C-alpha positions in Angstrom: -8.6 -17.8 -11.2 -5.2 -19.5 -11.5 -2.7 -18.9 -8.8 1.1 -19.5 -8.6 0.9 -22.0 -5.8 2.9 -24.5 -7.9 5.9 -22.2 -8.0 8.7 -22.6 -5.5 7.9 -20.9 -2.2 9.8 -17.6 -2.2 10.6 -17.6 1.5 8.7 -14.4 2.3 6.1 -13.7 4.9 3.5 -11.0 4.1 2.2 -8.5 6.6 -0.9 -6.7 5.5 -1.8 -3.6 7.5 -5.5 -3.1 7.8 -5.8 0.7 8.6 -8.7 2.9 9.8 -9.8 4.4 6.5 -10.1 8.0 7.6 -10.4 9.2 4.0 -13.3 6.8 3.5 -15.2 8.0 6.5 -18.6 8.0 4.7 -18.3 4.2 4.6 -16.1 3.4 7.6 -17.8 5.4 10.3 -18.3 2.1 12.3 -15.0 0.1 12.0 -16.2 -2.5 14.5 -18.9 -3.6 12.0 -17.4 -2.5 8.7 -13.7 -1.7 8.7 -11.8 -0.2 5.7 -10.4 -3.7 4.8 -14.0 -4.8 3.9 -15.0 -1.8 1.8 -15.8 -3.2 -1.7 -13.7 -2.4 -4.7 -15.5 -3.6 -7.8 -17.7 -5.9 -5.6 -14.8 -7.5 -3.9 -13.7 -6.7 -0.3 -10.7 -4.4 -0.4 -8.4 -6.9 1.5 -9.1 -9.5 -1.2 -6.7 -7.6 -3.6 -3.5 -7.8 -1.5 -4.4 -11.3 -0.4 -4.9 -12.5 -4.0 -1.6 -10.7 -5.0 0.3 -12.7 -2.3 -1.2 -16.0 -3.3 -0.5 -15.4 -7.0 3.2 -15.0 -6.3 3.2 -18.1 -4.0 3.2 -16.4 -0.6 0.8 -18.2 1.7 2.2 -17.2 5.1 0.1 -14.0 5.5 -0.7 -12.0 8.6 -3.4 -9.4 8.7 -2.6 -6.8 11.3 -5.7 -5.1 12.7 -6.9 -3.4 15.9 -9.0 -5.7 18.1 -12.1 -3.6 17.4 -12.1 -4.7 13.7 -10.8 -8.3 14.1 -14.2 -10.0 14.5 -15.6 -8.3 11.4 -12.6 -9.4 9.3 -12.6 -12.9 10.8 -16.3 -13.3 9.9 -15.7 -12.0 6.3 -12.9 -14.5 5.8 -15.3 -17.3 6.8 -18.3 -16.1 4.9 -17.6 -13.7 2.1 -17.6 -15.7 -1.2 -14.7 -13.8 -2.7 -12.5 -14.4 0.4 -13.5 -18.0 0.9 -12.6 -18.7 -2.7 -8.9 -17.8 -2.1 -6.5 -20.8 -1.7 -5.6 -22.3 1.6 -4.1 -21.7 4.1 -6.2 -18.8 5.3 -4.4 -15.7 6.5 -3.7 -15.2 10.2 -5.3 -12.3 12.0 -3.1 -10.6 14.5 -4.8 -8.0 16.7 -2.6 -7.0 19.7 -4.7 -5.5 22.5 -2.7 -2.2 22.5 -3.3 -1.5 18.8 -5.8 1.1 18.0 -7.1 2.6 14.7 -4.5 5.4 15.1 -1.4 3.3 15.9 1.5 4.5 13.6 2.7 1.9 11.1 6.3 1.7 12.4 5.0 1.2 15.9 2.9 -1.7 14.7 6.1 -3.4 13.4 7.8 -2.6 16.7 5.1 -4.4 18.7 6.4 -7.5 20.4 3.6 -9.7 19.1 4.2 -8.6 15.5 7.9 -9.0 15.8 7.5 -12.5 17.2 5.2 -13.4 14.3 7.9 -12.4 11.7 10.6 -15.0 11.4 12.3 -14.2 8.1 12.4 -11.7 5.3 9.0 -10.2 4.9 6.7 -8.2 2.6 4.7 -5.2 4.0 1.5 -4.3 2.2 -1.5 -1.9 2.8 -5.0 -3.4 2.7 -6.0 -0.8 0.0 -3.5 -2.1 -2.6 -4.8 -3.0 -6.1 -1.9 -4.4 -8.2 -1.8 -6.2 -11.5 2.0 -6.3 -11.5 3.3 -9.9 -11.0 4.7 -10.0 -7.5 7.2 -12.7 -8.4 8.8 -10.2 -10.8 9.5 -7.8 -7.9 11.0 -10.6 -5.8 13.2 -11.7 -8.7 14.5 -8.1 -9.2 15.1 -7.9 -5.4 16.9 -11.2 -5.2 19.2 -10.4 -8.2 20.1 -7.0 -6.8 20.2 -7.7 -3.1 19.1 -11.2 -2.2 22.2 -13.2 -2.8 20.1 -15.3 -5.2 18.0 -17.4 -2.9 19.0 -16.7 0.7 15.6 -15.3 1.7 14.1 -18.3 3.5 16.0 -18.7 6.7 14.3 -18.2 10.1 15.2 -15.9 12.9 17.3 -18.6 14.5 19.8 -18.2 11.7 20.3 -14.5 12.1 23.1 -14.6 14.7 21.2 -13.3 17.7 19.9 -9.9 18.6 23.2 -8.1 17.8 23.2 -9.7 14.3 26.9 -10.0 14.1 27.6 -13.7 13.9 27.4 -14.2 10.1 24.7 -16.2 8.5 21.7 -14.2 7.3 22.9 -11.1 9.2 26.2 -11.3 7.3 24.3 -10.9 4.1 23.2 -7.4 5.1 20.7 -7.5 2.2 19.0 -4.3 1.3 15.3 -3.6 0.7 13.0 -2.6 -2.1 10.0 -0.2 -2.3 7.6 0.6 -5.1 6.5 4.0 -6.5 4.0 4.6 -9.2 3.0 7.7 -11.3 -0.1 9.6 -10.4 -0.4 12.0 -13.3 -1.3 11.4 -17.0 -4.4 9.9 -18.7 -5.1 7.6 -15.7 -4.8 10.3 -13.1 -7.4 10.6 -10.4 -8.5 13.7 -8.3 -7.3 13.6 -4.7 -4.3 11.3 -5.1 -1.5 12.0 -2.7 2.1 12.3 -4.0 5.6 11.9 -2.7 8.9 13.5 -3.3 11.6 10.9 -4.3 15.3 11.2 -5.2 16.9 8.2 -6.8 20.2 7.4 -8.6 21.0 4.7 -11.2 22.5 1.4 -10.2 25.5 -0.1 -11.9 24.2 -1.9 -15.1 25.8 -5.3 -15.9 27.1 -5.9 -19.4 24.5 -8.5 -20.2 21.1 -6.9 -20.8 18.2 -8.1 -18.6 15.7 -10.4 -20.3 12.6 -9.0 -21.9 9.9 -8.1 -19.3 12.4 -7.9 -16.5 11.8 -5.1 -13.9 15.5 -4.5 -13.4 15.8 -1.5 -15.8 13.3 0.3 -13.5 15.2 -0.4 -10.3 17.1 2.5 -8.8 18.9 3.3 -5.5 16.7 5.3 -3.2 18.4 8.4 -1.8 15.5 10.4 -0.3 11.8 10.0 0.2 9.1 12.0 1.9 5.5 13.1 1.4 4.8 16.2 -0.7 3.2 17.8 2.3 6.4 17.4 4.3 8.4 18.7 1.4 6.2 21.8 1.3 6.8 22.4 5.0 10.6 22.1 4.5 10.7 24.5 1.6 8.5 27.0 3.4 10.6 26.9 6.5 13.9 27.1 4.6 12.7 29.3 1.7 13.8 26.6 -0.6 14.8 22.9 -0.6 18.2 22.4 1.1 20.6 19.9 -0.6 23.2 18.4 1.7 26.8 18.3 0.5 27.0 14.7 1.4 24.4 13.8 -1.2 26.2 15.7 -4.0 29.6 14.3 -3.0 28.4 10.8 -3.3 26.0 11.1 -6.1 26.7 13.6 -8.8 23.8 12.5 -10.9 20.4 12.2 -9.3 16.8 12.1 -10.4 14.0 13.9 -8.5 10.4 12.7 -8.8 7.4 14.9 -7.7 4.4 13.2 -9.3 4.9 9.6 -8.0 3.4 8.0 -5.0 4.7 5.4 -2.6 2.6 2.2 -3.1 3.6 1.0 0.4 4.9 -2.2 -1.0 8.1 -3.0 0.9 10.4 -6.0 0.6 12.3 -6.0 3.9 15.2 -8.2 5.1 14.7 -9.5 8.6 17.3 -7.1 10.1 14.9 -4.1 9.5 12.9 -5.2 12.5 16.0 -4.6 14.7 16.4 -1.1 13.2 12.8 -0.3 14.0 13.2 -1.7 17.5 16.4 0.4 18.1 14.7 3.6 16.9 11.6 4.2 19.0 11.1 7.7 17.4 10.2 6.0 14.1 6.4 6.4 13.5 5.8 5.9 9.8 7.3 3.1 7.7 7.3 5.3 4.6 8.7 8.5 6.0 10.8 7.2 9.0 11.9 3.7 8.3 12.4 4.0 4.5 13.2 7.7 4.6 15.9 7.6 7.2 17.4 4.4 5.9 17.8 6.0 2.4 19.5 9.0 3.9 21.8 6.9 6.1 23.6 5.7 2.9 25.1 9.2 2.2 24.4 11.5 5.2 27.5 11.8 7.5 26.9 10.3 11.0 23.4 9.2 10.4 24.1 5.5 10.4 25.5 5.8 14.0 22.6 7.9 15.1 20.2 5.1 13.8 22.2 2.5 15.8 23.2 0.7 12.6 26.8 0.1 13.7 25.5 -1.6 16.8 23.6 -3.9 14.5 26.1 -4.6 11.7 29.4 -4.2 13.6 28.8 -5.3 17.2 32.5 -6.2 17.8 33.5 -2.6 17.4 35.4 -1.1 20.3 33.1 0.7 22.8 36.0 3.1 23.4 36.2 3.8 19.7 32.5 4.4 19.7 32.8 6.9 22.5 35.7 8.7 20.9 34.4 8.9 17.4 34.4 12.4 15.8 34.8 14.1 12.5 35.0 11.8 9.5 35.1 8.7 11.6 31.8 9.5 13.1 30.3 10.0 9.7 30.7 6.4 8.7 31.7 7.3 5.2 29.5 5.0 3.1 30.7 3.0 0.2 28.5 2.8 -2.9 30.2 -0.4 -4.2 28.3 -3.5 -3.4 30.2 -6.6 -2.2 28.2 -9.4 -3.7 30.1 -12.0 -1.7 29.3 -10.4 1.6 25.7 -10.1 0.6 25.4 -13.9 0.2 23.4 -15.4 3.0 26.0 -18.1 3.4 29.0 -15.7 3.6 30.9 -15.6 6.9 34.3 -14.3 7.7 36.4 -14.6 10.8 38.9 -12.1 9.5 38.5 -8.4 10.4 40.9 -5.7 9.0 42.7 -3.6 11.6 41.9 0.1 11.8 43.9 2.3 14.2 44.3 6.0 14.9 47.4 7.0 12.8 48.3 9.7 15.3 48.5 7.5 18.4 48.3 4.0 17.0 46.8 2.9 20.4 43.1 3.5 20.0 41.1 1.4 17.5 39.0 3.4 15.1 35.8 1.9 13.6 36.1 1.2 9.8 33.7 2.9 7.4 30.2 1.3 7.7 28.6 -0.1 4.6 24.9 0.4 4.7 22.7 -2.1 2.7 20.8 0.1 0.2 17.1 0.6 0.0 16.1 0.3 -3.7 13.1 1.7 -5.5 11.1 0.2 -8.3 9.7 3.2 -10.3 6.7 1.8 -12.2 6.7 2.9 -15.9 3.8 4.8 -17.3 3.2 3.2 -20.7 -0.5 2.5 -21.5 0.0 -1.2 -21.4 1.7 -1.4 -18.0 -0.1 -3.2 -15.2 -2.1 -1.2 -12.8 -0.7 -0.3 -9.4 -2.8 1.9 -7.2 -3.7 2.6 -3.5 -7.4 3.0 -3.0 -7.6 5.2 0.1 -10.2 7.9 -0.7 -13.6 8.1 -2.3 -12.4 9.3 -5.7 -9.9 6.5 -6.0 -12.6 4.0 -4.8 -14.9 5.0 -7.5 -12.3 5.4 -10.3 -10.6 2.1 -9.6 -13.9 0.2 -9.3 -15.1 1.6 -12.7 -11.7 0.7 -14.3 -12.0 -2.9 -13.0 -15.5 -3.1 -14.4 -14.1 -2.6 -17.9 -11.8 -5.7 -17.7 -13.0 -8.6 -19.9 -14.4 -11.5 -18.0 -12.4 -14.7 -17.5 -15.2 -16.9 -18.7 -15.5 -15.4 -22.2 -12.5 -13.1 -22.9 -12.2 -11.5 -26.3 -10.1 -13.4 -28.9 -6.3 -13.2 -28.6 -6.5 -11.5 -25.2 -5.3 -12.6 -21.8 -7.7 -11.6 -19.0 -6.3 -9.6 -16.2 -5.7 -11.4 -12.9 -8.2 -8.9 -11.4 -11.0 -9.8 -13.9 -14.3 -11.2 -12.7 -15.4 -14.5 -13.9 -18.7 -13.0 -15.2 -19.6 -9.3 -15.7 -23.3 -9.7 -15.1 -24.3 -12.7 -13.0 -27.6 -14.2 -11.7 -29.4 -11.0 -12.0 -33.1 -10.4 -12.7 -33.3 -7.9 -15.5 -36.6 -6.7 -16.9 -37.4 -6.0 -20.5 -36.7 -2.7 -22.1 -33.6 -2.0 -20.1 -30.3 -0.6 -21.4 -27.2 -1.9 -19.8 -23.7 -1.2 -21.3 -22.2 -4.6 -20.5 -18.6 -3.9 -21.5 -18.2 -1.2 -18.8 -20.7 -2.5 -16.2 -20.3 -5.0 -13.3 -23.4 -6.4 -11.6 -23.3 -8.8 -8.7 -25.7 -11.7 -8.1 -29.3 -11.4 -6.9 -29.8 -7.9 -8.1 -33.2 -6.8 -9.6 -33.3 -4.2 -12.4 -36.7 -2.9 -13.4 -37.9 -1.9 -16.8 -36.8 1.3 -18.7 -33.6 1.5 -16.6 -30.4 2.8 -18.2 -27.0 1.7 -16.6 -23.7 2.7 -18.1 -20.1 2.4 -16.7 -21.2 1.4 -13.2 -20.6 -1.2 -10.5 -23.7 -2.7 -8.7 -23.3 -4.9 -5.7 -25.3 -8.0 -4.7 -29.0 -7.9 -3.6 -29.6 -4.4 -5.0 -33.0 -3.2 -6.3 -33.0 -0.8 -9.2 -36.6 0.4 -9.8 -38.2 1.5 -13.1 -36.8 4.3 -15.1 -33.6 4.7 -13.1 -30.5 6.1 -14.8 -27.0 5.2 -13.4 -23.8 6.6 -15.0 -20.4 6.1 -13.5 -21.8 5.0 -10.1 -20.7 2.5 -7.4 -23.6 0.8 -5.5 -22.6 -1.4 -2.6 -24.6 -4.5 -1.5 -28.3 -4.1 -0.7 -28.9 -0.7 -2.2 -32.3 0.4 -3.4 -32.7 3.2 -5.9 -36.2 4.6 -6.3 -38.0 4.9 -9.7 -37.0 7.6 -12.1 -33.9 8.7 -10.0 -30.8 9.8 -11.9 -27.4 9.2 -10.3 -24.1 10.3 -11.9 -20.7 9.7 -10.3 -22.1 8.6 -7.0 -21.1 6.1 -4.3 -23.9 4.6 -2.3 -23.2 2.6 0.8 -24.6 -0.8 1.9 -28.3 -1.0 2.4 -28.8 2.7 1.7 -32.0 3.8 0.0 -32.3 6.6 -2.6 -35.8 7.8 -2.9 -38.0 8.4 -6.0 -37.1 10.9 -8.6 -33.8 12.0 -7.0 -31.1 13.7 -8.9 -27.7 13.1 -7.4 -24.4 14.0 -8.9 -21.0 13.2 -7.4 -22.6 12.4 -4.0 -21.7 9.9 -1.3 -24.4 8.1 0.7 -23.6 6.5 4.0 -24.6 2.9 4.6 -28.2 2.5 5.9 -29.0 6.1 5.0 -32.3 7.0 3.3 -32.2 9.9 0.8 -35.6 11.6 0.7 -37.7 11.6 -2.5 -37.0 14.2 -5.1 -33.7 15.3 -3.5 -31.5 17.3 -5.9 -27.8 17.5 -4.8 -24.3 17.8 -6.2 -21.1 16.9 -4.5 -22.7 16.2 -1.1 -22.3 13.5 1.6 -25.4 12.1 3.1 -24.5 10.9 6.6 -26.1 10.3 10.0 -24.5 11.4 13.2 -25.4 11.2 16.9 -24.9 15.0 16.9 -23.6 17.8 14.9 -20.3 17.9 16.8 -19.5 14.5 15.5 -20.5 15.6 12.0 -18.9 17.1 9.1 -17.7 20.7 9.6 -14.2 19.2 10.3 -14.1 17.1 7.2 -13.2 20.0 4.9 -12.5 23.7 5.1 -15.4 26.0 4.3 -18.0 23.2 4.2 -21.7 24.0 4.3 -23.4 21.7 6.9 -27.2 21.4 7.1 -28.9 19.4 9.8 -32.3 18.0 9.0 -33.9 15.7 11.6 -30.8 13.7 12.4 -29.5 13.9 8.8 -26.3 15.9 8.0 -25.9 16.9 4.4 -22.3 18.1 3.6 -21.0 20.0 0.7 -18.6 22.8 -0.2 -19.6 26.4 -0.5 -19.0 26.5 -4.2 -21.5 23.7 -4.7 
């Protein structure tokens, strides 16, 4: 697959957060051996997708942040998995501070000293479950045009003017950030997808229209962002959604989005690390770092509470800080963007004088200009590239089946350009018996898989080293590596974990099978999880409200009452 390694290095580092995969617990029950980052999406390890995305845009300085318990498994996969070893050099670094656990909040990860020391310039934060066809260089271009001073993104931490960040250089630029949101509803919607509540406003549009294909028409200023669950709590507590006067005063025209989701793609300037360090109450990058930053641009007094004046205006009088009140404490924010001051090479020794008009003896801090956090709202036209987070079983199956429909790069249809996520071959090095029916355009089969006679396979993804016995019917299924399906079994909409065995003449619909599990012969189930636990207390009653849990000789079969 071609990569953009010949393009100029964009000056970004990439931080990929390899989380615990709670919503994929059927397949991540043992993160020491098989962490979420290695769960296969269309036969590739999950972490391959954000890594490939970084390499395609020319970013090769990549750090994978993972708890120590999962570090060895990821390190082994980087050295042995053929998809990961095929990525360009240099290999990503694995950073696994001892104090990190599977439950460490994302903002706390960025606050960790080892992580802060590893980041030396402007950086990109990604989740390990990101699948993205959108060219990353287009996002960087849109960010640089709106915020980046056209090319000042490559300086190191030594150029930032010290910890107080008030000595010009990179800190003088005060560049803003950029996040990405995508639509979750419509023809491509998937059951179980989380949503966020987002408020944006339009940016000033230059007289010259952007070139065709530019992302700039879809870039907005972010004013508010939270999860739908948090919004629901706010509205229940307040009997409605409270709108602050500060928001309406500054932005008379706003746009509220309720069906979009935060992709957790963030382009951050280096100074954001200082903001996170100063605010130890920040837990989540999406809700706290991005959410509070967006509100600081219009909510009176919030910039001071977030210690932003200490970062951006360290020469302010301490007496003035102690005596601030009323409108001065609010840090009335300007919407106008000073392009000169945002240049990474801009410095100024001149400071305007602000004094208290009543006494003329005590200096008063000038209004503080907050660098904006921008939002790219991904359009929903049918031909737009795919952006998706794969963090539950429904999305894992749906996304894998979508990728299975992409034309191969070896023999694409005429007049078509293969997706960067296409496989080289759809069906490779597989022993297929006679009298089988495989729908090749929608099916993906990895090497060394055996398919016996009279099998029917449609719209499915089958991993390496699987055995499909005679008379099996698979429709809309995902089988991970080493799965065996017994003869005359019928599976529809199922996900089967590594090295699991489905017995003879089983009928499974919309089921999940844990790795290494054996489903007994002639089992008929719908919407169940087949999992093994040390005891029932570790099992499944907590996984969903009103679940019916049956224990059968060390086996726990889960399902909803309505099933």
